[in-house]
VMD Tcl script that draws the C-alpha trace (Angstrom):
set ca {
  {1.76 -27.78 -5.85}
  {0.27 -29.88 -8.95}
  {0.76 -27.25 -11.45}
  {4.90 -26.52 -11.09}
  {5.49 -30.02 -11.80}
  {2.25 -29.98 -15.42}
  {5.23 -29.82 -18.16}
  {3.97 -27.84 -20.94}
  {5.98 -29.61 -23.63}
  {4.90 -32.60 -21.86}
  {1.57 -31.60 -22.56}
  {1.13 -30.32 -26.06}
  {2.92 -34.25 -26.16}
  {0.12 -35.13 -25.00}
  {-2.31 -33.11 -27.15}
  {-0.98 -34.08 -30.72}
  {-1.38 -38.32 -29.28}
  {-4.67 -37.73 -28.16}
  {-5.54 -36.25 -31.44}
  {-4.18 -38.64 -33.58}
  {-5.25 -41.38 -31.12}
  {-1.67 -42.67 -32.35}
  {1.81 -42.94 -30.75}
  {3.11 -43.20 -34.32}
  {0.61 -40.56 -36.34}
  {1.96 -38.68 -32.90}
  {5.73 -39.17 -33.52}
  {5.55 -38.53 -37.30}
  {4.22 -35.03 -36.65}
  {6.22 -33.83 -33.65}
  {9.10 -35.30 -35.85}
  {10.46 -37.75 -32.65}
  {10.31 -40.83 -32.42}
  {7.99 -43.26 -31.42}
  {9.64 -44.00 -27.94}
  {10.46 -40.42 -27.23}
  {6.76 -39.86 -27.51}
  {6.41 -42.01 -25.51}
  {8.40 -41.71 -22.99}
  {6.51 -37.73 -23.07}
  {3.92 -39.64 -22.48}
  {4.44 -41.90 -18.99}
  {6.55 -38.77 -17.66}
  {3.67 -36.82 -18.00}
  {0.65 -39.59 -16.25}
  {3.91 -39.50 -13.50}
  {3.44 -36.70 -13.03}
  {-0.20 -36.58 -12.82}
  {-0.81 -39.99 -11.49}
  {-3.92 -41.07 -13.58}
  {-3.25 -43.40 -17.02}
  {-4.13 -41.09 -19.93}
  {-4.49 -43.76 -22.48}
  {-4.89 -47.58 -22.77}
  {-4.49 -50.18 -25.01}
  {-7.38 -52.21 -26.94}
  {-6.35 -54.02 -29.71}
  {-4.51 -52.27 -32.21}
  {-5.95 -48.69 -30.83}
  {-5.17 -45.52 -28.36}
  {-7.67 -44.52 -27.48}
  {-8.36 -42.04 -23.98}
  {-9.47 -42.98 -21.32}
  {-12.22 -40.37 -19.16}
  {-8.35 -39.09 -17.54}
  {-7.16 -38.55 -21.12}
  {-10.38 -36.51 -21.97}
  {-11.14 -34.43 -19.81}
  {-7.05 -33.48 -19.90}
  {-7.76 -32.93 -23.52}
  {-11.10 -31.19 -22.80}
  {-9.03 -28.97 -20.61}
  {-5.65 -29.12 -22.43}
  {-7.61 -27.11 -25.84}
  {-8.27 -23.89 -23.70}
  {-4.89 -23.77 -22.28}
  {-3.00 -23.22 -25.87}
  {-5.36 -21.05 -26.16}
  {-4.84 -19.25 -23.86}
  {-1.10 -19.43 -24.43}
  {-2.06 -18.42 -28.36}
  {-3.61 -15.11 -26.90}
  {-0.98 -14.22 -24.47}
  {1.51 -14.07 -27.18}
  {-0.95 -12.52 -29.55}
  {-1.53 -9.88 -27.24}
  {2.30 -9.54 -26.13}
  {3.01 -8.79 -30.58}
  {0.42 -6.45 -30.45}
  {2.35 -4.98 -27.10}
  {5.05 -4.02 -29.13}
  {3.32 -1.85 -31.47}
  {2.35 1.03 -30.34}
  {-1.06 1.12 -32.12}
  {-2.66 -1.17 -29.08}
  {-2.41 -1.06 -25.59}
  {-3.32 1.38 -22.31}
  {-1.94 5.67 -22.46}
  {-2.14 6.32 -18.58}
  {-2.48 10.25 -18.77}
  {-2.68 13.03 -16.18}
  {-2.41 16.59 -17.04}
  {-3.25 19.77 -14.77}
  {-6.47 21.76 -14.44}
  {-6.35 24.32 -17.06}
  {-4.79 22.37 -19.72}
  {-6.61 18.50 -19.35}
  {-9.39 20.91 -19.91}
  {-9.17 23.32 -22.40}
  {-5.68 22.10 -24.72}
  {-5.46 17.92 -23.95}
  {-8.04 16.58 -25.66}
  {-7.34 18.22 -28.83}
  {-4.24 16.85 -28.38}
  {-5.72 13.54 -27.39}
  {-8.35 13.51 -30.48}
  {-5.34 14.31 -33.05}
  {-3.11 11.33 -31.22}
  {-6.06 8.82 -31.87}
  {-6.50 9.88 -35.20}
  {-3.06 7.42 -35.46}
  {-3.69 4.85 -32.76}
  {-7.75 4.50 -32.89}
  {-6.78 0.55 -30.78}
  {-5.40 2.69 -28.13}
  {-7.68 2.79 -24.66}
  {-6.22 6.66 -23.33}
  {-7.02 7.20 -19.18}
  {-7.10 11.08 -19.20}
  {-7.10 12.74 -14.78}
  {-7.38 15.74 -15.02}
  {-5.82 16.75 -11.57}
  {-4.61 20.49 -9.45}
  {-0.95 20.68 -9.27}
  {-1.26 19.09 -5.26}
  {-2.99 15.98 -6.40}
  {-1.47 15.65 -10.14}
  {2.21 15.12 -8.79}
  {0.42 12.12 -6.36}
  {-0.42 10.75 -9.39}
  {2.88 11.21 -11.14}
  {5.00 9.46 -8.08}
  {3.75 7.06 -7.11}
  {3.34 5.47 -11.06}
  {-0.44 5.65 -11.69}
  {-0.56 7.30 -14.94}
  {3.10 6.89 -17.15}
  {3.58 10.77 -17.27}
  {1.69 14.20 -17.18}
  {1.81 17.98 -18.29}
  {1.87 20.38 -15.73}
  {3.91 23.25 -14.79}
  {6.30 22.71 -12.13}
  {7.87 19.56 -9.67}
  {9.65 19.92 -6.80}
  {13.19 19.72 -7.81}
  {13.95 16.36 -5.90}
  {10.95 14.55 -8.37}
  {12.98 11.86 -9.90}
  {11.46 12.62 -13.57}
  {12.34 13.20 -16.93}
  {11.29 16.62 -17.72}
  {10.56 18.61 -21.44}
  {9.02 22.03 -22.53}
  {5.53 21.87 -23.93}
  {3.60 25.12 -23.66}
  {3.88 28.83 -22.57}
  {1.53 29.44 -20.16}
  {0.45 32.99 -19.92}
  {-0.99 33.93 -16.91}
  {-4.06 37.31 -17.12}
  {-5.79 38.68 -14.92}
  {-9.07 38.71 -15.28}
  {-12.02 40.85 -13.99}
  {-15.91 42.38 -15.60}
  {-14.96 45.09 -18.26}
  {-17.20 47.19 -16.20}
  {-14.83 47.10 -13.29}
  {-13.11 50.49 -12.19}
  {-9.72 48.46 -13.36}
  {-11.04 47.76 -17.15}
  {-9.49 49.97 -19.89}
  {-6.81 51.35 -18.38}
  {-3.34 50.85 -19.19}
  {0.11 50.67 -17.57}
  {-1.48 49.57 -13.77}
  {0.01 49.77 -11.26}
  {0.51 46.54 -9.33}
  {-0.33 48.46 -5.64}
  {-3.38 48.94 -7.13}
  {-4.39 44.56 -6.66}
  {-3.77 45.65 -2.91}
  {-7.74 47.11 -2.77}
  {-8.68 43.96 -5.10}
  {-10.53 41.37 -3.80}
  {-10.24 38.55 -5.75}
  {-11.72 34.90 -6.67}
  {-9.23 31.98 -6.65}
  {-8.17 28.04 -7.01}
  {-8.23 25.78 -3.84}
  {-4.83 25.31 -2.36}
  {-2.18 23.47 -3.95}
  {-3.70 25.09 -7.15}
  {-0.93 26.08 -9.01}
  {-2.65 29.45 -10.55}
  {-3.53 30.06 -6.79}
  {0.45 29.78 -5.89}
  {1.85 31.88 -8.53}
  {-0.51 34.43 -7.42}
  {0.29 34.60 -4.01}
  {3.86 34.53 -5.23}
  {3.69 37.18 -7.25}
  {1.87 39.61 -4.82}
  {4.09 38.02 -1.98}
  {7.08 39.85 -3.72}
  {5.69 43.52 -4.14}
  {4.19 43.71 -1.34}
  {0.52 43.67 -1.86}
  {-1.54 42.20 0.51}
  {-3.81 39.48 -1.21}
  {-7.56 40.01 -0.15}
  {-9.51 37.07 -0.55}
  {-13.42 37.72 -1.80}
  {-14.06 33.22 -2.84}
  {-11.93 30.52 -3.08}
  {-13.65 28.11 -5.80}
  {-12.48 24.55 -7.56}
  {-13.05 25.99 -10.84}
  {-11.95 28.14 -13.78}
  {-15.58 27.41 -15.24}
  {-16.54 28.79 -11.86}
  {-14.23 32.42 -11.39}
  {-15.08 33.19 -14.87}
  {-18.85 32.81 -14.16}
  {-18.15 34.58 -10.60}
  {-15.21 37.85 -12.40}
  {-18.18 38.57 -14.04}
  {-20.48 38.54 -11.59}
  {-18.86 41.29 -10.52}
  {-17.75 38.72 -7.70}
  {-14.06 40.15 -7.91}
  {-10.98 39.66 -10.29}
  {-8.73 36.61 -10.32}
  {-5.51 34.97 -12.26}
  {-6.34 32.49 -14.97}
  {-4.55 30.51 -17.65}
  {-5.10 32.59 -21.09}
  {-6.01 29.69 -23.27}
  {-8.64 29.17 -21.47}
  {-11.01 32.97 -21.48}
  {-11.34 33.00 -25.99}
  {-14.41 32.25 -25.50}
  {-15.12 34.81 -22.60}
  {-13.37 37.36 -24.60}
  {-14.65 37.94 -27.70}
  {-17.88 37.73 -26.20}
  {-17.31 40.40 -24.35}
  {-17.57 39.20 -20.93}
  {-14.14 39.24 -19.28}
  {-11.60 41.94 -20.26}
  {-8.17 41.38 -19.36}
  {-6.02 43.58 -17.13}
  {-2.63 45.46 -18.38}
  {-1.24 45.38 -14.84}
  {2.99 45.88 -13.94}
  {4.37 42.50 -13.56}
  {1.87 40.23 -15.16}
  {0.79 38.41 -17.45}
  {2.65 35.60 -15.44}
  {4.96 33.52 -17.44}
  {4.60 29.82 -16.51}
  {4.68 27.11 -19.12}
  {3.73 23.17 -19.01}
  {5.81 20.14 -18.85}
  {5.71 16.38 -20.09}
  {6.90 15.02 -17.40}
  {7.25 11.19 -16.45}
  {9.36 8.97 -14.08}
  {13.23 8.82 -15.03}
  {12.84 5.21 -14.20}
  {9.41 4.66 -15.35}
  {9.02 2.33 -17.88}
  {7.35 3.84 -21.11}
  {5.72 1.29 -23.15}
  {5.40 1.64 -27.01}
  {2.51 4.16 -26.88}
  {3.64 5.23 -24.90}
  {7.07 6.01 -26.70}
  {4.99 7.41 -29.31}
  {1.73 9.60 -27.36}
  {5.54 11.53 -25.83}
  {6.85 11.92 -29.86}
  {3.89 13.32 -30.76}
  {3.38 15.65 -27.94}
  {7.09 16.68 -28.33}
  {6.22 17.30 -31.80}
  {3.38 19.82 -31.22}
  {4.05 21.75 -28.76}
  {5.44 24.77 -29.17}
  {8.71 25.21 -31.47}
  {10.03 28.59 -29.55}
  {10.33 26.83 -26.57}
  {11.84 22.52 -28.05}
  {14.46 25.75 -29.91}
  {15.32 27.43 -26.09}
  {13.83 31.23 -27.65}
  {10.53 32.02 -24.68}
  {9.82 34.82 -26.58}
  {6.78 35.54 -24.29}
  {5.89 39.01 -25.82}
  {5.10 36.51 -29.16}
  {2.20 35.46 -26.93}
}
mol new
graphics top color blue
foreach p $ca { graphics top sphere $p radius 0.5 }
foreach p [lrange $ca 0 end-1] q [lrange $ca 1 end] { graphics top cylinder $p $q radius 0.2 }
display resetview
């Protein structure tokens, strides 16, 4: 294939000769001998099978093939220069792309603000955020579709590196006029009389509720399966049942008294969000900078490995 035989060094020499229309001046610019320059051009002509220059009297002229090659050589070296510039830029964390994933709750209520702060320091970085449930997020991580994710638990056998990021207290919520609202120290057995609005299968919050009730020997009665936190909050406020949800998703509803947190035995369920990436994943300078930024903004109690759920 011709591309395999096209020598960039020869092509660059050709470009200099073509620009000056002189072997002598090209040799001076390249700091080569004139015979060395002539040899380079001869090898290039042999590779391409065309004559690139013709000598008329004492003047060197481009042939038609030479004129065409000169145009394309300029394009080739322009692309090479652009490629080198891009590679230089990508050695800096201030350029490039960041592909990031987050579970539904942290991706909706925590990560956007964090990305906004990161963008202030790295405005040229192109950021892609995927907000998914736990199962889909694990698939995105293990298939290398994202650089890193923030989520809760991952499979024990997943080849990943994990850093703690923030506490995620899961609380039971109800409408303010619910029979359990305002009561203290409610027995978990009372939940056997309730109907729950649940996230879809694959949700970490749903899995946490199912596990907790099963361990307590309490039957789980499902009122409705809902695909996102906003719909769950609306359903609970409308009296369709109670639900387990992350505390970070409730600020507005608690301030406006649309919802209330129930004081039930074994709740809140304490979980953590973690920053996770594949162990063998190549992290670009941009991804490294973002990882450092996330950890700088992580809950300091977790970074010290001193959990303090009561302080949440």
